[in-house]
C-alpha positions in Angstrom: 142.7 -94.0 195.3 143.4 -95.6 200.5 144.5 -91.0 205.2 143.7 -87.9 206.0 143.6 -84.6 207.5 141.0 -82.0 208.5 141.3 -78.7 210.3 138.2 -76.6 211.5 138.2 -72.8 212.1 135.4 -73.2 214.7 135.1 -69.6 215.7 137.4 -71.0 214.0 138.9 -73.6 211.6 138.7 -77.4 211.2 141.8 -79.0 209.8 141.2 -82.1 207.8 142.7 -84.3 205.3 141.5 -87.2 203.2 142.7 -89.9 200.9 141.1 -91.9 198.1 142.0 -95.6 198.1 139.1 -95.9 195.6 136.4 -94.9 198.0 137.4 -96.8 201.1 139.5 -96.4 204.2 142.7 -98.5 204.0 142.7 -99.6 207.6 143.5 -103.1 208.6 140.5 -105.2 209.2 139.5 -105.8 212.8 139.7 -109.6 212.2 143.4 -109.2 211.2 144.3 -107.2 214.2 142.4 -109.4 216.7 143.5 -112.7 215.2 145.9 -115.0 217.0 149.4 -114.8 215.5 150.1 -117.3 212.8 153.2 -118.6 214.6 155.1 -115.5 213.5 154.7 -112.7 215.9 157.9 -110.7 216.1 158.2 -111.3 219.8 158.2 -115.0 219.3 161.0 -115.2 216.8 164.0 -117.1 218.2 167.5 -115.5 217.3 168.5 -118.7 215.4 165.3 -118.4 213.3 166.3 -114.8 212.4 169.5 -116.1 210.9 167.6 -118.5 208.8 165.2 -115.7 207.8 168.1 -113.6 206.6 169.5 -116.5 204.5 166.1 -117.1 202.9 165.6 -113.3 202.3 168.9 -113.3 200.3 167.7 -116.2 198.2 164.3 -114.7 197.4 165.8 -111.2 197.2 162.6 -109.4 198.2 160.8 -109.9 201.5 157.6 -108.2 202.6 155.6 -108.3 205.8 151.9 -108.0 206.4 149.0 -109.5 208.5 147.9 -112.8 207.2 145.1 -112.4 204.7 142.0 -114.7 204.8 141.5 -114.2 201.0 143.0 -112.3 198.1 139.9 -112.3 195.9 139.3 -108.7 194.8 135.8 -108.8 196.4 137.1 -110.2 199.7 140.1 -108.1 200.6 139.6 -105.4 203.1 142.8 -103.3 203.7 145.7 -101.7 201.9 148.2 -104.4 202.8 146.1 -107.0 200.9 145.5 -104.6 198.0 149.3 -104.0 197.8 150.0 -107.7 197.7 147.3 -108.4 195.2 148.8 -105.8 192.9 151.8 -108.1 192.4 149.5 -110.9 191.2 146.7 -109.3 189.4 146.5 -106.3 187.0 143.9 -103.6 186.2 142.8 -102.3 182.8 144.9 -99.1 183.4 146.6 -97.2 186.1 147.3 -93.4 186.5 150.3 -92.5 184.4 153.2 -90.3 185.4 152.1 -87.7 182.7 148.6 -87.5 184.2 147.1 -89.8 181.5 146.1 -93.4 182.0 148.8 -96.0 181.4 147.0 -98.9 179.6 147.8 -102.3 181.2 145.3 -104.9 180.1 143.3 -102.5 177.9 144.4 -101.9 174.4 142.1 -98.9 174.0 138.9 -97.3 175.3 136.2 -95.1 173.6 133.4 -93.1 175.2 130.1 -93.1 173.4 128.8 -89.9 171.8 126.2 -89.4 174.5 128.7 -90.4 177.3 126.5 -93.2 178.7 128.9 -96.1 178.1 132.6 -96.9 177.6 133.9 -99.5 175.2 137.1 -101.1 176.4 139.1 -103.2 174.0 141.5 -105.7 175.6 145.0 -106.6 174.6 145.3 -110.0 173.0 147.6 -112.9 173.9 147.7 -111.9 177.6 147.9 -115.1 179.8 146.8 -115.7 183.3 149.0 -117.8 185.6 146.8 -120.8 185.1 147.5 -120.7 181.3 144.1 -119.3 180.3 143.9 -116.3 178.0 142.5 -112.9 179.0 139.1 -112.1 177.4 136.1 -109.8 178.0 134.3 -112.5 180.1 137.0 -112.3 182.7 136.6 -108.6 183.1 132.8 -108.9 183.2 132.8 -111.6 185.9 135.4 -109.7 188.0 133.2 -106.6 187.9 130.0 -108.5 188.6 131.5 -110.1 191.6 132.9 -106.9 193.0 129.6 -105.1 192.5 127.6 -107.9 194.2 129.9 -108.8 197.0 131.8 -105.5 197.7 135.2 -105.5 199.2 138.1 -103.1 198.8 137.4 -102.2 195.2 133.7 -101.6 195.4 134.2 -97.9 195.4 136.0 -98.2 192.0 132.7 -99.3 190.4 130.4 -96.8 192.0 129.9 -95.0 188.7 129.0 -98.3 186.8 125.4 -99.0 185.9 126.1 -102.3 184.2 128.3 -104.2 181.8 127.9 -106.4 178.7 130.3 -108.4 176.6 130.5 -107.0 173.0 132.9 -109.6 171.6 135.7 -111.8 172.8 138.1 -108.9 173.5 135.6 -106.0 174.1 133.5 -105.1 177.1 131.0 -102.3 177.3 130.6 -100.5 180.6 127.5 -98.5 181.2 127.8 -95.4 183.4 125.3 -94.1 185.9 126.3 -90.5 185.3 127.4 -89.8 181.7 130.8 -88.3 181.6 134.4 -88.8 180.6 135.7 -88.4 184.2 134.4 -91.9 185.2 137.6 -93.4 183.7 139.7 -92.4 186.7 137.5 -94.4 189.0 137.6 -97.7 187.1 140.8 -99.2 188.5 140.4 -102.8 189.8 142.4 -106.1 189.5 141.1 -108.6 187.0 140.9 -112.4 187.7 139.9 -115.3 185.5 136.2 -115.9 185.0 136.4 -119.4 186.5 138.1 -118.2 189.7 135.1 -119.2 191.9 135.8 -119.2 195.6 139.5 -119.9 195.5 141.2 -117.8 198.2 144.2 -117.0 196.1 143.4 -116.3 192.5 145.4 -116.5 189.4 146.3 -113.2 187.7 148.3 -111.7 184.8 150.8 -109.9 187.1 154.6 -110.5 187.5 154.1 -113.0 190.3 152.0 -116.1 191.1 151.3 -118.0 194.3 153.8 -120.8 195.1 152.9 -124.1 196.6 155.8 -123.5 199.1 153.6 -121.2 201.2 152.5 -122.2 204.7 150.7 -120.7 207.7 153.7 -118.5 208.6 154.5 -117.1 205.2 153.5 -116.8 201.5 155.9 -117.3 198.7 155.4 -115.8 195.2 157.2 -117.1 192.2 158.1 -115.1 189.1 155.6 -115.5 186.2 157.9 -116.5 183.4 155.5 -115.4 180.7 154.8 -112.0 182.1 153.8 -110.0 179.0 156.4 -111.9 177.1 159.3 -111.4 179.5 160.7 -112.8 182.8 160.8 -110.6 185.9 164.2 -109.8 187.2 163.3 -110.8 190.8 162.8 -114.6 190.9 160.5 -114.6 193.9 159.0 -112.7 196.8 158.6 -113.9 200.3 155.7 -112.5 202.4 156.1 -113.0 206.2 152.9 -112.8 208.2 153.0 -110.4 211.2 150.7 -110.5 214.2 148.8 -107.4 213.3 149.1 -104.2 211.1 151.1 -102.4 213.8 153.9 -105.0 213.4 154.5 -104.3 209.7 156.6 -101.1 210.3 158.4 -102.8 213.2 159.3 -105.7 210.9 160.8 -103.3 208.3 162.7 -101.3 210.9 164.2 -104.5 212.4 165.4 -105.6 208.9 163.1 -108.5 208.4 161.5 -107.0 205.2 162.9 -105.1 202.3 159.9 -102.9 201.4 157.5 -100.9 203.5 154.3 -99.0 202.7 151.6 -97.7 205.0 149.0 -95.0 204.9 150.5 -91.5 205.6 154.0 -92.7 205.3 156.3 -91.3 208.1 158.9 -89.9 205.6 160.7 -88.0 208.4 161.9 -91.3 209.9 163.7 -92.4 206.7 164.6 -89.3 204.6 168.0 -88.7 206.2 169.0 -92.3 206.8 171.5 -93.6 204.1 170.3 -97.1 204.7 166.9 -96.4 203.1 165.7 -95.3 199.7 162.3 -93.6 199.2 160.1 -94.0 196.1 157.2 -91.6 195.9 154.2 -90.8 193.8 151.5 -88.1 194.1 148.9 -89.2 196.6 145.3 -88.3 197.3 145.6 -87.3 201.0 144.6 -83.6 201.1 145.4 -81.3 204.0 143.0 -78.4 204.0 141.2 -75.9 206.2 137.4 -76.2 206.4 135.8 -73.1 207.8 132.8 -73.2 210.2 129.5 -71.7 209.1 129.3 -69.6 212.3 131.4 -67.0 214.0 134.8 -66.3 212.4 134.4 -68.5 209.4 131.0 -67.1 208.4 132.6 -63.8 207.1 134.4 -64.0 203.7 137.0 -61.3 204.6 138.0 -63.4 207.6 138.4 -66.5 205.4 140.4 -64.4 202.9 142.7 -63.0 205.7 143.3 -66.6 206.9 144.2 -67.8 203.4 146.6 -64.9 202.7 148.3 -65.4 206.1 149.2 -69.1 205.5 152.5 -70.0 203.8 151.4 -73.4 202.4 154.9 -74.2 201.2 156.2 -73.7 204.7 153.4 -75.8 206.2 154.2 -78.6 203.8 157.9 -78.5 204.7 157.3 -78.5 208.4 154.5 -81.1 208.3 155.8 -83.6 205.7 159.3 -82.5 204.8 158.1 -81.3 201.4 156.7 -84.7 200.4 153.7 -83.4 198.5 152.6 -80.3 196.5 150.6 -77.2 197.4 147.1 -77.0 195.9 144.1 -74.9 196.8 141.4 -77.0 195.2 140.1 -80.2 196.8 140.6 -82.0 193.5 144.0 -83.1 192.6 144.7 -81.1 189.5 147.5 -83.2 188.1 145.1 -86.0 187.2 144.5 -86.7 183.6 141.2 -85.0 183.7 142.4 -81.7 185.0 145.2 -79.1 184.9 146.8 -77.1 187.6 144.5 -74.2 188.7 146.2 -70.9 189.5 146.3 -69.8 193.1 143.5 -67.5 194.1 144.9 -66.7 197.5 148.7 -66.9 197.3 150.7 -66.3 200.5 150.6 -62.6 201.1 151.2 -61.7 204.8 151.2 -57.9 204.2 147.8 -58.1 202.6 146.5 -60.4 205.4 147.7 -57.9 208.0 145.7 -55.1 206.4 142.4 -57.0 206.6 140.4 -56.4 209.8 138.7 -59.3 211.5 134.9 -58.9 211.3 132.0 -60.2 213.4 131.2 -60.8 217.0 133.2 -62.9 219.5 136.0 -63.6 217.0 139.0 -62.4 218.9 140.5 -65.9 219.0 140.7 -68.4 216.1 140.4 -71.9 217.4 142.2 -74.4 215.1 140.9 -78.0 215.7 143.1 -80.9 214.6 143.6 -84.6 215.2 146.5 -85.0 217.7 146.9 -88.7 217.0 148.2 -87.9 213.5 151.8 -86.5 213.6 151.6 -84.9 210.1 148.4 -83.1 211.2 149.9 -82.1 214.5 152.9 -80.5 212.8 150.7 -78.9 210.1 148.4 -77.4 212.7 151.3 -75.9 214.6 152.7 -74.4 211.4 149.3 -72.9 210.4 148.9 -71.4 213.9 152.4 -69.8 213.7 151.5 -68.2 210.3 148.2 -66.8 211.7 149.9 -65.4 214.7 152.6 -63.7 212.6 149.8 -61.8 210.8 148.3 -60.6 214.1 145.7 -63.4 214.6 145.3 -65.0 218.0 145.3 -68.7 217.1 144.6 -71.4 219.7 145.1 -75.1 219.0 142.3 -77.5 220.0 142.6 -81.3 219.7 139.7 -83.4 218.5 139.5 -85.4 221.7 136.5 -87.7 221.3 135.6 -86.1 217.9 134.2 -88.7 215.6 137.1 -89.4 213.2 134.8 -91.4 210.9 133.3 -88.0 210.0 136.6 -86.2 209.8 138.3 -88.8 207.6 136.0 -88.6 204.6 137.5 -89.7 201.3 138.2 -86.9 198.9 138.2 -88.6 195.5 136.9 -87.2 192.3 133.2 -87.6 192.9 133.3 -86.2 196.5 135.7 -83.5 195.3 133.3 -82.2 192.7 130.4 -82.2 195.2 132.5 -80.0 197.5 133.0 -77.4 194.7 129.4 -77.8 193.3 130.5 -79.3 189.9 128.6 -82.6 190.0 125.7 -81.6 187.8 127.8 -79.7 185.3 130.3 -82.6 185.1 127.5 -85.1 184.4 127.0 -83.4 181.0 130.7 -83.2 180.2 131.4 -85.8 177.4 135.0 -85.0 176.4 138.2 -84.5 178.3 138.2 -80.8 177.2 134.8 -80.2 178.7 135.8 -81.9 181.9 138.8 -79.6 182.3 136.7 -76.5 181.5 134.0 -77.4 184.1 136.5 -78.3 186.8 138.6 -75.2 186.3 135.6 -72.9 186.2 133.9 -74.4 189.2 137.1 -74.7 191.2 137.9 -71.0 190.6 134.3 -70.0 191.6 134.6 -72.1 194.8 138.0 -70.8 195.7 136.8 -67.2 195.5 134.3 -68.0 198.2 136.6 -70.3 200.2 134.3 -72.8 201.8 137.5 -74.8 202.2 141.1 -73.8 201.7 143.5 -76.5 200.4 147.0 -76.5 201.8 148.7 -79.5 200.1 148.4 -83.1 198.9 150.7 -85.6 200.5 152.9 -87.9 198.5 152.4 -91.7 198.7 155.0 -94.3 198.1 157.3 -96.9 199.7 160.6 -97.1 201.6 163.1 -99.8 200.9 166.5 -100.8 202.1 169.5 -100.0 200.0 170.5 -103.6 199.3 168.0 -103.5 196.4 169.0 -101.7 193.3 166.9 -100.0 190.6 163.7 -98.0 191.1 160.1 -98.7 191.9 157.5 -97.0 189.8 154.8 -96.6 192.4 151.4 -95.4 191.6 148.6 -94.3 193.8 146.7 -97.6 193.5 149.6 -100.0 192.8 152.4 -99.0 195.2 154.7 -101.9 194.3 154.5 -101.4 190.6 157.9 -102.2 189.0 159.1 -104.4 191.9 159.8 -107.2 189.4 162.7 -105.1 187.9 164.4 -104.3 191.2 167.5 -106.5 191.6 
């Protein structure tokens, strides 16, 4: 929903950025990084074994690499690699669509009650799990109950849920804590059969199922031949286990895997290489300026001068090669529940130069950033150049020992509306039109005062080698969507 980026104008600015992987940080679990290699550390691969690997990769056509998961139950997975893999096996009720509206997957339709307190979801009929059982409302209910009680990666997706009840065989009613249409965007989680129990590798309705050919070094997935009435183009997927999360990119760069995805994708390493193809989708990592409440940032005219001085398009190009889009609001306005909000402070260096800096001890603007993040580092340098060109003395300051758990807050819908003070008003919005009206009004009100100034949202997506043809259709939650049709 998944990071990450915050700048502070501390006399000054704090630069920050955040991503929404449905309310959780997509970092590899400590257990995965500290575990002993499952006999497949890259450094332990014999050259002869690499030849065999390449032959097997050709046969299976698609190879991925990731740390070995302990479990792929939705309420047990703990990082984005496991979530990406599970998305090939299990499916959600819906996913964000390319037109901003939800694309229905397992859901046939949905309807919000008149008072906005519950959502009725009707399921598609004749959908089969890999174990041959048919999808029904009991499966959705039990999946949601398990995630809510045991947590895991998708717990954040159900933060807005008060409870559930089965209405009939193909209909589930979801009660919402805060009445409102906007809760729909949060409810994205994989569905497994009701009788899954404690099986580490569940059945799903997705294009691939677990193969008995798996072992401690790798996992094999076979095409589900009754996938929504059709057979996937790719007959199988091989997942090679790496020693830790850091080895995943190394495995892709060395040619051992065909697809690669990580948080804050390093697009600059692959964009100009003809051997790779990039598939992108809008992400939820927001790069923005957060002004301090003292000194320079306490004066509105200083914040306005800063906003007019920054060429966000230039910062996006220099920081992320243009992979993203400029947006002033902390809420992604291309979601189904919103529309693009006009810029309040478009780039205007002449106007910025005319505004005098106000306040005491504000001769220097200190721009704080996280030097461990290359995107953030480039963005900070570009912002500082923009400020200096408008006569502002900008100094870069690294976080050092700054607590990144504070910096890397998730900016998803609920946290975004809190940032612009729209939470109470949204709780009373019962239709899509009311949601748009509230978000637009509150965002404009907030932007006029500039407690934060959004620079751009980063794109998400995957990189793959050019031996595979066709296109992925990645989404913010399900990056490998469409992998079954690559050939």
